[in-house]
FIDO-384068 format. One record per residue (C-alpha): residue number from 1; residue in one letter; x, y, z. Coordinates in nm, 4 decimals. Layout:
N
+-----+------+----------+----------+----------+
! pos ! code !        x !        y !        z !
+-----+------+----------+----------+----------+
! NUM !    A !        X !        Y !        Z !
...
+-----+------+----------+----------+----------+
# end
This chain:
280
+-----+------+----------+----------+----------+
! pos ! code !        x !        y !        z !
+-----+------+----------+----------+----------+
!   1 !    X !   3.1103 !   8.4581 !   0.6872 !
!   2 !    X !   3.1013 !   8.3050 !   0.3349 !
!   3 !    X !   2.8514 !   8.1150 !   0.2659 !
!   4 !    X !   3.0377 !   7.7420 !   0.2832 !
!   5 !    X !   3.1435 !   7.8763 !   0.6522 !
!   6 !    X !   2.8268 !   7.9331 !   0.7532 !
!   7 !    X !   2.6832 !   7.5883 !   0.5949 !
!   8 !    X !   2.9562 !   7.4258 !   0.8035 !
!   9 !    X !   2.8757 !   7.5895 !   1.1488 !
!  10 !    X !   2.5189 !   7.4960 !   1.0937 !
!  11 !    X !   2.5611 !   7.1245 !   1.0590 !
!  12 !    X !   2.7974 !   7.1562 !   1.3310 !
!  13 !    X !   2.5011 !   7.2843 !   1.5846 !
!  14 !    X !   2.2354 !   7.0681 !   1.4347 !
!  15 !    X !   2.5032 !   6.7763 !   1.5129 !
!  16 !    X !   2.5657 !   6.8434 !   1.8359 !
!  17 !    X !   2.1780 !   6.9718 !   1.9243 !
!  18 !    X !   2.0080 !   6.5980 !   2.0471 !
!  19 !    X !   1.7374 !   6.4685 !   1.8115 !
!  20 !    X !   1.3832 !   6.4337 !   1.9948 !
!  21 !    X !   1.0352 !   6.4178 !   1.8736 !
!  22 !    X !   0.9455 !   6.6493 !   2.2094 !
!  23 !    X !   1.1741 !   6.9066 !   2.3705 !
!  24 !    X !   1.1353 !   6.9413 !   2.7191 !
!  25 !    X !   0.8876 !   7.1025 !   2.8863 !
!  26 !    X !   0.9623 !   7.3488 !   3.1600 !
!  27 !    X !   0.7251 !   7.6012 !   3.1405 !
!  28 !    X !   0.4342 !   7.3573 !   3.2988 !
!  29 !    X !   0.2735 !   7.2474 !   3.6372 !
!  30 !    X !   0.5360 !   7.0018 !   3.8041 !
!  31 !    X !   0.3017 !   6.6711 !   3.9296 !
!  32 !    X !   0.5114 !   6.5573 !   4.1996 !
!  33 !    X !   0.2971 !   6.2646 !   4.3384 !
!  34 !    X !   0.0686 !   6.0419 !   4.2657 !
!  35 !    X !  -0.2369 !   5.9472 !   4.2531 !
!  36 !    X !  -0.3033 !   6.3274 !   4.0642 !
!  37 !    X !  -0.6163 !   6.5250 !   3.9048 !
!  38 !    X !  -0.5579 !   6.7625 !   3.7234 !
!  39 !    X !  -0.8769 !   6.9873 !   3.7441 !
!  40 !    X !  -0.7928 !   7.3067 !   3.5138 !
!  41 !    X !  -0.6915 !   7.3952 !   3.1320 !
!  42 !    X !  -0.2673 !   7.4058 !   3.1251 !
!  43 !    X !   0.0500 !   7.2551 !   3.0893 !
!  44 !    X !   0.1758 !   6.9795 !   3.3258 !
!  45 !    X !   0.4451 !   6.7602 !   3.3285 !
!  46 !    X !   0.6667 !   6.5405 !   3.5582 !
!  47 !    X !   1.0182 !   6.5908 !   3.6140 !
!  48 !    X !   1.1003 !   6.2357 !   3.7469 !
!  49 !    X !   1.0135 !   5.9023 !   3.7362 !
!  50 !    X !   0.6902 !   5.8794 !   3.9364 !
!  51 !    X !   0.4960 !   5.5268 !   4.1269 !
!  52 !    X !   0.1463 !   5.4436 !   4.1800 !
!  53 !    X !   0.1419 !   5.2693 !   4.5284 !
!  54 !    X !  -0.1698 !   5.0363 !   4.5475 !
!  55 !    X !  -0.3835 !   4.8009 !   4.2947 !
!  56 !    X !  -0.6504 !   5.0668 !   4.2644 !
!  57 !    X !  -0.7347 !   5.3973 !   4.1125 !
!  58 !    X !  -0.5375 !   5.6093 !   3.7955 !
!  59 !    X !  -0.1869 !   5.7455 !   3.7993 !
!  60 !    X !  -0.3030 !   6.0659 !   3.6487 !
!  61 !    X !  -0.6766 !   6.1844 !   3.6058 !
!  62 !    X !  -0.6940 !   6.4608 !   3.3376 !
!  63 !    X !  -1.0146 !   6.6355 !   3.4969 !
!  64 !    X !  -1.0547 !   6.8987 !   3.2197 !
!  65 !    X !  -1.0596 !   7.0686 !   2.8862 !
!  66 !    X !  -0.7673 !   7.2021 !   2.7467 !
!  67 !    X !  -0.4386 !   7.0076 !   2.9215 !
!  68 !    X !  -0.1388 !   6.8912 !   2.7844 !
!  69 !    X !   0.0529 !   6.6139 !   3.0057 !
!  70 !    X !   0.4106 !   6.5948 !   2.8909 !
!  71 !    X !   0.6006 !   6.2977 !   3.0820 !
!  72 !    X !   0.9294 !   6.4601 !   2.9632 !
!  73 !    X !   1.0647 !   6.1104 !   2.9000 !
!  74 !    X !   0.9904 !   6.0368 !   3.2495 !
!  75 !    X !   0.7942 !   5.7205 !   3.3398 !
!  76 !    X !   0.4531 !   5.6597 !   3.5473 !
!  77 !    X !   0.5126 !   5.3082 !   3.6986 !
!  78 !    X !   0.2529 !   5.0449 !   3.8499 !
!  79 !    X !   0.4228 !   4.7620 !   4.0433 !
!  80 !    X !   0.0821 !   4.6055 !   4.1753 !
!  81 !    X !   0.0040 !   4.2808 !   4.0745 !
!  82 !    X !  -0.1714 !   4.1075 !   3.7453 !
!  83 !    X !  -0.5296 !   4.3557 !   3.8043 !
!  84 !    X !  -0.8062 !   4.5541 !   3.6216 !
!  85 !    X !  -0.8211 !   4.8302 !   3.8372 !
!  86 !    X !  -0.5078 !   5.0313 !   3.7238 !
!  87 !    X !  -0.4202 !   5.3218 !   3.5390 !
!  88 !    X !  -0.1576 !   5.4986 !   3.3932 !
!  89 !    X !  -0.3631 !   5.8356 !   3.2759 !
!  90 !    X !  -0.7722 !   5.8645 !   3.2773 !
!  91 !    X !  -0.9493 !   6.1013 !   3.0343 !
!  92 !    X !  -1.3226 !   6.0968 !   3.0956 !
!  93 !    X !  -1.5243 !   6.3469 !   2.8688 !
!  94 !    X !  -1.3029 !   6.5382 !   2.7614 !
!  95 !    X !  -1.1711 !   6.7349 !   2.4694 !
!  96 !    X !  -0.8161 !   6.9236 !   2.3107 !
!  97 !    X !  -0.5898 !   6.6746 !   2.5847 !
!  98 !    X !  -0.1979 !   6.5787 !   2.4943 !
!  99 !    X !  -0.0803 !   6.3307 !   2.6644 !
! 100 !    X !   0.3085 !   6.2993 !   2.4993 !
! 101 !    X !   0.6603 !   6.1778 !   2.5270 !
! 102 !    X !   0.7206 !   5.8906 !   2.7966 !
! 103 !    X !   0.6681 !   5.5478 !   2.9370 !
! 104 !    X !   0.3505 !   5.4193 !   3.0987 !
! 105 !    X !   0.4153 !   5.0858 !   3.2441 !
! 106 !    X !   0.2680 !   4.8018 !   3.4587 !
! 107 !    X !  -0.1164 !   4.9026 !   3.4626 !
! 108 !    X !  -0.3811 !   4.7151 !   3.3845 !
! 109 !    X !  -0.4675 !   5.0083 !   3.1283 !
! 110 !    X !  -0.1754 !   5.2399 !   3.0016 !
! 111 !    X !  -0.3799 !   5.5142 !   2.8707 !
! 112 !    X !  -0.7979 !   5.5226 !   2.8971 !
! 113 !    X !  -0.9595 !   5.8045 !   2.7125 !
! 114 !    X !  -1.3806 !   5.7174 !   2.7881 !
! 115 !    X !  -1.6673 !   5.8827 !   2.6590 !
! 116 !    X !  -2.0132 !   5.7927 !   2.8662 !
! 117 !    X !  -2.3467 !   5.8540 !   2.8761 !
! 118 !    X !  -2.3318 !   6.0488 !   3.1408 !
! 119 !    X !  -2.0721 !   6.3164 !   3.0281 !
! 120 !    X !  -1.9883 !   6.4985 !   2.7075 !
! 121 !    X !  -1.7923 !   6.3291 !   2.4239 !
! 122 !    X !  -1.4124 !   6.2919 !   2.4471 !
! 123 !    X !  -1.2615 !   6.4898 !   2.1520 !
! 124 !    X !  -0.9852 !   6.6140 !   1.9699 !
! 125 !    X !  -0.7079 !   6.4557 !   2.1832 !
! 126 !    X !  -0.3331 !   6.3516 !   2.0800 !
! 127 !    X !  -0.1868 !   6.0351 !   2.2242 !
! 128 !    X !   0.1876 !   6.0154 !   2.0887 !
! 129 !    X !   0.5193 !   5.9191 !   2.1416 !
! 130 !    X !   0.4817 !   5.7083 !   2.4428 !
! 131 !    X !   0.6269 !   5.3501 !   2.5339 !
! 132 !    X !   0.3600 !   5.1473 !   2.6716 !
! 133 !    X !   0.4696 !   4.8501 !   2.8174 !
! 134 !    X !   0.3550 !   4.5398 !   3.0168 !
! 135 !    X !  -0.0005 !   4.6400 !   3.0570 !
! 136 !    X !  -0.2435 !   4.3907 !   3.1749 !
! 137 !    X !  -0.5619 !   4.4528 !   2.9852 !
! 138 !    X !  -0.5032 !   4.7356 !   2.7040 !
! 139 !    X !  -0.2207 !   4.9649 !   2.6566 !
! 140 !    X !  -0.3874 !   5.2667 !   2.4813 !
! 141 !    X !  -0.7479 !   5.2441 !   2.4646 !
! 142 !    X !  -0.9944 !   5.5303 !   2.3483 !
! 143 !    X !  -1.3342 !   5.6155 !   2.3074 !
! 144 !    X !  -1.2942 !   5.9701 !   2.1434 !
! 145 !    X !  -1.4093 !   6.1515 !   1.8309 !
! 146 !    X !  -1.1331 !   6.3210 !   1.6389 !
! 147 !    X !  -0.8756 !   6.1678 !   1.8025 !
! 148 !    X !  -0.5108 !   6.0822 !   1.6650 !
! 149 !    X !  -0.2675 !   5.8442 !   1.8262 !
! 150 !    X !   0.0451 !   5.8022 !   1.6506 !
! 151 !    X !   0.4536 !   5.7262 !   1.6709 !
! 152 !    X !   0.3573 !   5.4957 !   2.0264 !
! 153 !    X !   0.5466 !   5.2007 !   2.1151 !
! 154 !    X !   0.3356 !   4.9589 !   2.2448 !
! 155 !    X !   0.4343 !   4.6273 !   2.3977 !
! 156 !    X !   0.3956 !   4.3177 !   2.6259 !
! 157 !    X !  -0.0124 !   4.3869 !   2.6399 !
! 158 !    X !  -0.0536 !   4.0484 !   2.8287 !
! 159 !    X !  -0.3625 !   3.9131 !   2.9881 !
! 160 !    X !  -0.2725 !   3.6668 !   3.1940 !
! 161 !    X !  -0.4395 !   3.3285 !   3.3389 !
! 162 !    X !  -0.5423 !   3.4880 !   3.6889 !
! 163 !    X !  -0.7427 !   3.7146 !   3.5127 !
! 164 !    X !  -0.8716 !   3.4955 !   3.2162 !
! 165 !    X !  -1.1781 !   3.6365 !   3.0057 !
! 166 !    X !  -1.0327 !   3.9458 !   2.9446 !
! 167 !    X !  -0.9169 !   4.0080 !   2.5393 !
! 168 !    X !  -0.5454 !   4.1611 !   2.5462 !
! 169 !    X !  -0.5435 !   4.4932 !   2.3039 !
! 170 !    X !  -0.2702 !   4.6629 !   2.2640 !
! 171 !    X !  -0.4245 !   5.0098 !   2.0861 !
! 172 !    X !  -0.7784 !   5.0127 !   2.0943 !
! 173 !    X !  -0.9799 !   5.3082 !   1.9309 !
! 174 !    X !  -1.3837 !   5.3690 !   1.9475 !
! 175 !    X !  -1.5641 !   5.6728 !   1.8282 !
! 176 !    X !  -1.5067 !   5.8428 !   1.4775 !
! 177 !    X !  -1.2911 !   6.0138 !   1.2699 !
! 178 !    X !  -0.9733 !   5.9054 !   1.4186 !
! 179 !    X !  -0.5959 !   5.8824 !   1.2875 !
! 180 !    X !  -0.3764 !   5.5535 !   1.3981 !
! 181 !    X !  -0.0481 !   5.5890 !   1.2641 !
! 182 !    X !   0.3294 !   5.5471 !   1.3130 !
! 183 !    X !   0.2640 !   5.2904 !   1.6018 !
! 184 !    X !   0.4888 !   4.9889 !   1.6956 !
! 185 !    X !   0.2955 !   4.6994 !   1.8848 !
! 186 !    X !   0.4589 !   4.3819 !   1.9681 !
! 187 !    X !   0.3896 !   4.1088 !   2.1827 !
! 188 !    X !  -0.0066 !   4.0900 !   2.2281 !
! 189 !    X !  -0.1465 !   3.7627 !   2.4089 !
! 190 !    X !  -0.4022 !   3.6560 !   2.5985 !
! 191 !    X !  -0.3802 !   3.3781 !   2.8351 !
! 192 !    X !  -0.5594 !   3.0784 !   2.8063 !
! 193 !    X !  -0.5445 !   3.0324 !   2.4326 !
! 194 !    X !  -0.9344 !   3.0831 !   2.3906 !
! 195 !    X !  -0.9087 !   3.4607 !   2.4369 !
! 196 !    X !  -0.8763 !   3.7194 !   2.1975 !
! 197 !    X !  -0.6219 !   3.9514 !   2.1423 !
! 198 !    X !  -0.5514 !   4.2590 !   1.9091 !
! 199 !    X !  -0.2420 !   4.4202 !   1.8310 !
! 200 !    X !  -0.4282 !   4.7170 !   1.7123 !
! 201 !    X !  -0.8430 !   4.7481 !   1.7041 !
! 202 !    X !  -0.9816 !   5.0136 !   1.5279 !
! 203 !    X !  -1.4089 !   5.0336 !   1.5666 !
! 204 !    X !  -1.3877 !   5.4026 !   1.4876 !
! 205 !    X !  -1.5717 !   5.4788 !   1.1853 !
! 206 !    X !  -1.4263 !   5.7040 !   0.9228 !
! 207 !    X !  -1.0612 !   5.6562 !   1.0441 !
! 208 !    X !  -0.7178 !   5.6374 !   0.8782 !
! 209 !    X !  -0.4935 !   5.3332 !   1.0012 !
! 210 !    X !  -0.1767 !   5.3662 !   0.8518 !
! 211 !    X !   0.1784 !   5.3068 !   0.8954 !
! 212 !    X !   0.1710 !   5.0310 !   1.1922 !
! 213 !    X !   0.3670 !   4.7826 !   1.2438 !
! 214 !    X !   0.2348 !   4.5025 !   1.4429 !
! 215 !    X !   0.4224 !   4.1431 !   1.5372 !
! 216 !    X !   0.4054 !   3.8684 !   1.7871 !
! 217 !    X !   0.6886 !   3.6677 !   1.9257 !
! 218 !    X !   0.5251 !   3.3465 !   1.8705 !
! 219 !    X !   0.2322 !   3.2198 !   1.7040 !
! 220 !    X !   0.0874 !   3.0692 !   2.0484 !
! 221 !    X !  -0.3084 !   3.1471 !   2.0346 !
! 222 !    X !  -0.5182 !   3.1039 !   1.6963 !
! 223 !    X !  -0.7349 !   3.4078 !   1.8280 !
! 224 !    X !  -0.4460 !   3.6608 !   1.7841 !
! 225 !    X !  -0.5044 !   3.9479 !   1.5341 !
! 226 !    X !  -0.2568 !   4.1648 !   1.4067 !
! 227 !    X !  -0.5199 !   4.4957 !   1.2946 !
! 228 !    X !  -0.8971 !   4.4664 !   1.2808 !
! 229 !    X !  -1.0628 !   4.7757 !   1.1091 !
! 230 !    X !  -1.4139 !   4.7576 !   1.1748 !
! 231 !    X !  -1.5687 !   5.1072 !   1.1136 !
! 232 !    X !  -1.7617 !   5.2220 !   0.8401 !
! 233 !    X !  -1.5512 !   5.4020 !   0.5637 !
! 234 !    X !  -1.1963 !   5.2906 !   0.7129 !
! 235 !    X !  -0.9048 !   5.3026 !   0.5038 !
! 236 !    X !  -0.6193 !   5.0649 !   0.5981 !
! 237 !    X !  -0.2985 !   5.1793 !   0.4410 !
! 238 !    X !   0.0739 !   5.0705 !   0.4354 !
! 239 !    X !   0.0132 !   4.8744 !   0.7489 !
! 240 !    X !   0.2784 !   4.5254 !   0.8352 !
! 241 !    X !   0.1932 !   4.2446 !   1.0222 !
! 242 !    X !   0.4076 !   3.9512 !   1.0916 !
! 243 !    X !   0.3853 !   3.6422 !   1.2904 !
! 244 !    X !   0.0551 !   3.6620 !   1.3646 !
! 245 !    X !  -0.2452 !   3.4087 !   1.3216 !
! 246 !    X !  -0.4558 !   3.6801 !   1.1659 !
! 247 !    X !  -0.2650 !   3.9397 !   1.0127 !
! 248 !    X !  -0.5604 !   4.1768 !   0.9259 !
! 249 !    X !  -0.9172 !   4.1318 !   0.9782 !
! 250 !    X !  -1.1806 !   4.3455 !   0.8406 !
! 251 !    X !  -1.5458 !   4.3247 !   1.0095 !
! 252 !    X !  -1.7913 !   4.5570 !   0.7748 !
! 253 !    X !  -1.7604 !   4.5771 !   0.3830 !
! 254 !    X !  -1.7021 !   4.9779 !   0.3343 !
! 255 !    X !  -1.3644 !   4.9443 !   0.4731 !
! 256 !    X !  -1.0980 !   5.0301 !   0.2158 !
! 257 !    X !  -0.7325 !   4.8650 !   0.2365 !
! 258 !    X !  -0.4138 !   4.9088 !  -0.0008 !
! 259 !    X !  -0.0306 !   4.8500 !   0.0068 !
! 260 !    X !  -0.0666 !   4.6626 !   0.3271 !
! 261 !    X !   0.1946 !   4.3800 !   0.4113 !
! 262 !    X !   0.1927 !   4.0580 !   0.5759 !
! 263 !    X !   0.4739 !   3.7611 !   0.6697 !
! 264 !    X !   0.4057 !   3.4884 !   0.8584 !
! 265 !    X !   0.0767 !   3.5176 !   0.8863 !
! 266 !    X !  -0.1265 !   3.2156 !   0.9588 !
! 267 !    X !  -0.4139 !   3.3747 !   0.7561 !
! 268 !    X !  -0.3263 !   3.7448 !   0.6049 !
! 269 !    X !  -0.6587 !   3.8923 !   0.5282 !
! 270 !    X !  -0.9568 !   3.7998 !   0.6713 !
! 271 !    X !  -1.3236 !   3.9589 !   0.6094 !
! 272 !    X !  -1.4541 !   4.1104 !   0.3446 !
! 273 !    X !  -1.3731 !   4.4798 !   0.2279 !
! 274 !    X !  -1.2871 !   4.6754 !  -0.0682 !
! 275 !    X !  -0.9512 !   4.5644 !  -0.1925 !
! 276 !    X !  -0.7797 !   4.8752 !  -0.3890 !
! 277 !    X !  -0.4404 !   4.6779 !  -0.4853 !
! 278 !    X !  -0.1089 !   4.6326 !  -0.3512 !
! 279 !    X !  -0.1572 !   4.4048 !  -0.0654 !
! 280 !    X !   0.0645 !   4.1054 !  -0.0053 !
+-----+------+----------+----------+----------+
# end
């Protein structure tokens, strides 16, 4: 086959192949019912949409190090009324976990990674390519060292008046050495309007916040923030905030920021940090 025909054949094969960030995982332990607890290292997946019954508990609890949970494009769902006691995926004090490729919808907490005084630090996790929808308190909340939160779509994180007093958090990151990149966060609200809401809040030191996009459908609450950076030595670059009361908020002076863009925000940049230029 000559080079021209070889290239033509390759192009046809590529055009016919499905485009996906992650191929479907087949070599895995399949989770078929909820709630589920993972107690051993390995690769786990679901092969259908699953719903957590009731108004308490976690759909999937990762209870071991070195666990990959691949949702294979399927969904974990909760149909409970607004509450503060359900979670899609929970990790407490474990390392080297991966949570990827699916939808997590209707929980109080979409993904909850904790580090408690009684457990080792959660560390080295990847949370990627998730669609986190209709969370009541926060979409993705992690307390973790060296974790990556990338390429997620977090929509409609809304604290209703029935559980007033909580802040709405689209993505919240605590710890150190985090990478928060390529996420899209839309509609993060708290009701009543006196409560705070943060599309992305990074309080992890020595972290990078880059190429994220945040927006709300309306400026309804003066205490809603686009991207908050409050970790020592954080770098905030090439992000976009639209239609937020406060586009970017900096709470420590060692944060450095450059090449960010805001539009339609009441206050584009708030707080004191090191402006390296290119911010509009």
